[in-house]
C-alpha positions as a Python dict, from the first residue, in 0.01 Angstrom:
ca = {
    (1, 'X'): (0, 0, 0),
    (2, 'X'): (204, 274, -167),
    (3, 'X'): (-14, 584, -80),
    (4, 'X'): (23, 482, 294),
    (5, 'X'): (408, 439, 317),
    (6, 'X'): (528, 767, 145),
    (7, 'X'): (833, 908, 247),
    (8, 'X'): (859, 1231, 486),
    (9, 'X'): (1086, 1406, 791),
    (10, 'X'): (931, 1267, 1096),
    (11, 'X'): (1219, 1383, 1346),
    (12, 'X'): (1005, 1230, 1603),
    (13, 'X'): (1108, 924, 1538),
    (14, 'X'): (1470, 1033, 1688),
    (15, 'X'): (1250, 1078, 2008),
    (16, 'X'): (1111, 731, 1993),
    (17, 'X'): (1405, 572, 1966),
    (18, 'X'): (1567, 657, 2329),
    (19, 'X'): (1277, 488, 2572),
    (20, 'X'): (1348, 202, 2299),
    (21, 'X'): (1678, 162, 2419),
    (22, 'X'): (1617, 215, 2730),
    (23, 'X'): (1341, -53, 2774),
    (24, 'X'): (1548, -303, 2610),
    (25, 'X'): (1910, -219, 2764),
    (26, 'X'): (1779, -130, 3126),
    (27, 'X'): (2004, -348, 3271),
    (28, 'X'): (2278, -164, 3084),
    (29, 'X'): (2206, 184, 3161),
    (30, 'X'): (2111, 175, 3516),
    (31, 'X'): (2391, 247, 3680),
    (32, 'X'): (2382, 595, 3514),
    (33, 'X'): (2021, 656, 3650),
    (34, 'X'): (2119, 582, 4020),
    (35, 'X'): (2480, 764, 3982),
    (36, 'X'): (2285, 1094, 3857),
    (37, 'X'): (1937, 1107, 4087),
    (38, 'X'): (2072, 863, 4378),
    (39, 'X'): (2252, 1001, 4665),
    (40, 'X'): (2612, 814, 4678),
    (41, 'X'): (2553, 632, 5010),
    (42, 'X'): (2262, 447, 4890),
    (43, 'X'): (2491, 295, 4604),
    (44, 'X'): (2645, -33, 4604),
    (45, 'X'): (3007, 64, 4611),
    (46, 'X'): (3113, -142, 4265),
    (47, 'X'): (2910, 113, 4073),
    (48, 'X'): (2963, 410, 4288),
    (49, 'X'): (3164, 701, 4118),
    (50, 'X'): (3358, 979, 4353),
    (51, 'X'): (3171, 1254, 4182),
    (52, 'X'): (2820, 1308, 3984),
    (53, 'X'): (2934, 1638, 3852),
    (54, 'X'): (3094, 1502, 3513),
    (55, 'X'): (2804, 1247, 3456),
    (56, 'X'): (2488, 1515, 3443),
    (57, 'X'): (2476, 1711, 3127),
    (58, 'X'): (2541, 2109, 3171),
    (59, 'X'): (2243, 2319, 3171),
    (60, 'X'): (2382, 2485, 2862),
    (61, 'X'): (2379, 2157, 2654),
    (62, 'X'): (2052, 2051, 2814),
    (63, 'X'): (1815, 2349, 2773),
    (64, 'X'): (1902, 2382, 2413),
    (65, 'X'): (1832, 1996, 2363),
    (66, 'X'): (1533, 1991, 2585),
    (67, 'X'): (1376, 2304, 2391),
    (68, 'X'): (1445, 2141, 2013),
    (69, 'X'): (1278, 1846, 2158),
    (70, 'X'): (957, 2048, 2267),
    (71, 'X'): (954, 2186, 1925),
    (72, 'X'): (989, 1851, 1726),
    (73, 'X'): (688, 1698, 1923),
    (74, 'X'): (489, 2031, 1857),
    (75, 'X'): (555, 2066, 1503),
    (76, 'X'): (655, 1708, 1381),
    (77, 'X'): (431, 1469, 1538),
    (78, 'X'): (274, 1239, 1292),
    (79, 'X'): (54, 996, 1426),
    (80, 'X'): (-21, 769, 1095),
    (81, 'X'): (-329, 601, 1062),
    (82, 'X'): (-247, 264, 1098),
    (83, 'X'): (-113, 342, 1415),
    (84, 'X'): (-420, 417, 1582),
    (85, 'X'): (-632, 152, 1363),
    (86, 'X'): (-483, -168, 1479),
    (87, 'X'): (-542, -237, 1880),
    (88, 'X'): (-281, -587, 1842),
    (89, 'X'): (45, -400, 1864),
    (90, 'X'): (218, -220, 2143),
    (91, 'X'): (281, 80, 1980),
    (92, 'X'): (-128, 122, 1994),
    (93, 'X'): (-128, 155, 2336),
    (94, 'X'): (178, 360, 2377),
    (95, 'X'): (15, 627, 2174),
    (96, 'X'): (-328, 622, 2320),
    (97, 'X'): (-158, 701, 2650),
    (98, 'X'): (42, 1030, 2469),
    (99, 'X'): (-252, 1128, 2300),
    (100, 'X'): (-493, 1104, 2611),
    (101, 'X'): (-414, 1482, 2667),
    (102, 'X'): (-324, 1771, 2489),
    (103, 'X'): (-6, 1820, 2743),
    (104, 'X'): (90, 1449, 2750),
    (105, 'X'): (332, 1445, 2474),
    (106, 'X'): (537, 1749, 2605),
    (107, 'X'): (587, 1540, 2963),
    (108, 'X'): (703, 1282, 2796),
    (109, 'X'): (998, 1484, 2660),
    (110, 'X'): (1181, 1473, 3035),
    (111, 'X'): (1178, 1098, 2973),
    (112, 'X'): (1326, 1152, 2614),
    (113, 'X'): (1627, 1346, 2715),
    (114, 'X'): (1731, 1112, 3011),
    (115, 'X'): (1700, 795, 2831),
    (116, 'X'): (1906, 994, 2539),
    (117, 'X'): (2158, 1108, 2792),
    (118, 'X'): (2183, 745, 2936),
    (119, 'X'): (2204, 593, 2620),
    (120, 'X'): (2474, 825, 2468),
    (121, 'X'): (2673, 848, 2824),
    (122, 'X'): (2660, 487, 2785),
    (123, 'X'): (2920, 465, 2521),
    (124, 'X'): (3184, 640, 2697),
    (125, 'X'): (3211, 351, 2971),
    (126, 'X'): (3069, 301, 3308),
    (127, 'X'): (3072, 576, 3536),
    (128, 'X'): (3292, 426, 3773),
    (129, 'X'): (3561, 394, 3554),
    (130, 'X'): (3887, 531, 3760),
    (131, 'X'): (4149, 754, 3536),
    (132, 'X'): (4455, 587, 3456),
    (133, 'X'): (4795, 570, 3722),
    (134, 'X'): (5047, 829, 3654),
    (135, 'X'): (5271, 547, 3520),
    (136, 'X'): (5003, 431, 3280),
    (137, 'X'): (4908, 799, 3143),
    (138, 'X'): (5287, 881, 3132),
    (139, 'X'): (5477, 560, 2938),
    (140, 'X'): (5841, 629, 2927),
    (141, 'X'): (6001, 809, 2663),
    (142, 'X'): (6279, 715, 2443),
    (143, 'X'): (6620, 710, 2611),
    (144, 'X'): (6459, 630, 2983),
    (145, 'X'): (6495, 335, 3174),
    (146, 'X'): (6246, 158, 3355),
    (147, 'X'): (6221, -114, 3616),
    (148, 'X'): (6560, -176, 3734),
    (149, 'X'): (6903, 5, 3698),
    (150, 'X'): (7045, -284, 3508),
    (151, 'X'): (6729, -296, 3282),
    (152, 'X'): (6827, -181, 2896),
    (153, 'X'): (6732, 165, 2804),
    (154, 'X'): (6386, 212, 2580),
    (155, 'X'): (6493, 291, 2207),
    (156, 'X'): (6273, 523, 1981),
    (157, 'X'): (6013, 334, 1840),
    (158, 'X'): (6037, 26, 2073),
    (159, 'X'): (5661, -100, 2211),
    (160, 'X'): (5667, -58, 2586),
    (161, 'X'): (5459, -324, 2808),
    (162, 'X'): (5396, -146, 3152),
    (163, 'X'): (5351, -415, 3404),
    (164, 'X'): (4954, -299, 3579),
    (165, 'X'): (4911, -405, 3898),
    (166, 'X'): (4651, -738, 3964),
    (167, 'X'): (4334, -593, 3950),
    (168, 'X'): (4414, -265, 3802),
    (169, 'X'): (4184, 26, 3858),
    (170, 'X'): (4181, 21, 3479),
    (171, 'X'): (3891, -167, 3329),
    (172, 'X'): (3834, -385, 3025),
    (173, 'X'): (3642, -204, 2740),
    (174, 'X'): (3705, 142, 2735),
    (175, 'X'): (3475, 349, 2635),
    (176, 'X'): (3438, 507, 2244),
    (177, 'X'): (3553, 835, 2132),
    (178, 'X'): (3256, 1140, 2035),
    (179, 'X'): (3306, 1063, 1678),
    (180, 'X'): (3167, 727, 1729),
    (181, 'X'): (2864, 850, 1883),
    (182, 'X'): (2792, 1127, 1631),
    (183, 'X'): (2835, 871, 1320),
    (184, 'X'): (2578, 653, 1477),
    (185, 'X'): (2318, 927, 1558),
    (186, 'X'): (2385, 1053, 1168),
    (187, 'X'): (2292, 728, 1024),
    (188, 'X'): (2064, 612, 1284),
    (189, 'X'): (1862, 935, 1210),
    (190, 'X'): (1896, 858, 814),
    (191, 'X'): (1715, 580, 868),
    (192, 'X'): (1457, 620, 1063),
    (193, 'X'): (1364, 993, 1017),
    (194, 'X'): (1200, 939, 664),
    (195, 'X'): (956, 676, 808),
    (196, 'X'): (580, 828, 844),
    (197, 'X'): (474, 495, 1058),
    (198, 'X'): (662, 438, 1445),
    (199, 'X'): (707, 78, 1476),
    (200, 'X'): (962, -115, 1724),
    (201, 'X'): (1121, -301, 1409),
    (202, 'X'): (1264, -12, 1247),
    (203, 'X'): (1462, 75, 1542),
    (204, 'X'): (1602, -296, 1595),
    (205, 'X'): (1948, -216, 1374),
    (206, 'X'): (2038, 125, 1548),
    (207, 'X'): (1988, -13, 1886),
    (208, 'X'): (2190, -352, 1790),
    (209, 'X'): (2471, -153, 1657),
    (210, 'X'): (2447, 73, 2013),
    (211, 'X'): (2473, -216, 2195),
    (212, 'X'): (2778, -386, 2015),
    (213, 'X'): (2973, -39, 2050),
    (214, 'X'): (2853, -49, 2465),
    (215, 'X'): (3125, -104, 2684),
    (216, 'X'): (3141, -396, 2909),
    (217, 'X'): (3412, -323, 3217),
    (218, 'X'): (3450, -473, 3547),
    (219, 'X'): (3302, -362, 3827),
    (220, 'X'): (3614, -95, 4004),
    (221, 'X'): (3491, -31, 4334),
    (222, 'X'): (3746, -34, 4617),
    (223, 'X'): (3475, -314, 4780),
    (224, 'X'): (3493, -510, 4395),
    (225, 'X'): (3876, -502, 4363),
    (226, 'X'): (3913, -661, 4735),
    (227, 'X'): (3621, -918, 4652),
    (228, 'X'): (3821, -1019, 4315),
    (229, 'X'): (4094, -1068, 4570),
    (230, 'X'): (3963, -1313, 4791),
    (231, 'X'): (3943, -1680, 4738),
    (232, 'X'): (3551, -1778, 4726),
    (233, 'X'): (3545, -2037, 4970),
    (234, 'X'): (3152, -2084, 5082),
    (235, 'X'): (2905, -2098, 4802),
    (236, 'X'): (2771, -1751, 4878),
    (237, 'X'): (3090, -1639, 4820),
    (238, 'X'): (3133, -1803, 4496),
    (239, 'X'): (2799, -1706, 4373),
    (240, 'X'): (2893, -1347, 4430),
    (241, 'X'): (3225, -1371, 4250),
    (242, 'X'): (3049, -1504, 3968),
    (243, 'X'): (2757, -1301, 3930),
    (244, 'X'): (2898, -928, 4071),
    (245, 'X'): (3239, -886, 4179),
    (246, 'X'): (3433, -1081, 3924),
    (247, 'X'): (3195, -1037, 3645),
    (248, 'X'): (3026, -744, 3443),
    (249, 'X'): (2687, -824, 3662),
    (250, 'X'): (2506, -631, 3401),
    (251, 'X'): (2537, -903, 3186),
    (252, 'X'): (2335, -1124, 3390),
    (253, 'X'): (2081, -862, 3450),
    (254, 'X'): (2036, -822, 3068),
    (255, 'X'): (2000, -1220, 3004),
    (256, 'X'): (1758, -1251, 3279),
    (257, 'X'): (1555, -924, 3189),
    (258, 'X'): (1516, -1059, 2771),
    (259, 'X'): (1434, -1382, 2880),
    (260, 'X'): (1152, -1232, 3099),
    (261, 'X'): (1048, -992, 2809),
    (262, 'X'): (1042, -1279, 2572),
    (263, 'X'): (855, -1500, 2828),
    (264, 'X'): (593, -1195, 2864),
    (265, 'X'): (531, -1124, 2466),
    (266, 'X'): (521, -1485, 2416),
    (267, 'X'): (261, -1544, 2697),
    (268, 'X'): (36, -1209, 2592),
    (269, 'X'): (46, -1369, 2215),
    (270, 'X'): (-59, -1749, 2319),
    (271, 'X'): (-281, -1668, 2587),
    (272, 'X'): (-418, -1318, 2589),
    (273, 'X'): (-584, -1328, 2270),
    (274, 'X'): (-915, -1151, 2181),
    (275, 'X'): (-1200, -1105, 1946),
    (276, 'X'): (-1279, -821, 1708),
    (277, 'X'): (-1658, -749, 1708),
    (278, 'X'): (-1651, -763, 1314),
    (279, 'X'): (-1460, -1058, 1300),
    (280, 'X'): (-1664, -1303, 1556),
    (281, 'X'): (-1474, -1639, 1595),
    (282, 'X'): (-1114, -1496, 1485),
    (283, 'X'): (-888, -1483, 1757),
    (284, 'X'): (-651, -1203, 1733),
    (285, 'X'): (-333, -1158, 1916),
    (286, 'X'): (-74, -927, 2055),
    (287, 'X'): (247, -860, 1864),
    (288, 'X'): (538, -613, 1840),
}
């Protein structure tokens, strides 16, 4: 049906993608939410940071972005006829909620902003990643001896392998450069803003590329470092080491979350069917 799928400028798609990413990747992004909105003393030490100032967006950035989002919502919100014509799709219920009151779509802007901030910040690595030590940040220069006096000089062009302390605060999987986020944003914008219809499948590839670039470091708090050094003697200690101290526990949470989402969607599809009055005897089923 070409008449109902004509390409158009639909900038609001770049607002809807952020709650989509937050929904499917909440287990990966929750440390940023905790760090930004909950006092440090209530946050587990493994994901605790010394300061939250570097996490929160600056007002000179947040205010213009939120104003731009409000303008997009006001001038470029497109509700495709198919969106509100089929109550089998979950997007039908999302848009029915957004359109329940004229102000609801504007009240959703802070949610778009928080989700966007968490998703983009996530590409930079966990908020608890410690800065490199002075030795790691300033590697030896040519002609400088390292280690004991009998060690040979470092010649220009040699590759130096610095001995890191056990369980160093420098984590695996460093964050990405700003250019990575910019390229991803541009590519995602070009791929979704021409679609007038909002469907979750349009966001799968952008989300998948984002997920593949999401750093996955180990916990780096002092308590987590001590836990990784200690031998696990009891069953409880072994479980804690396996699921939390010695691994990125967010991956376990992500696995459980995906299993739950798949179970819930499958349950709704198989056991919560309904009938349309105009098609009696035919079971309609919920789907993405």
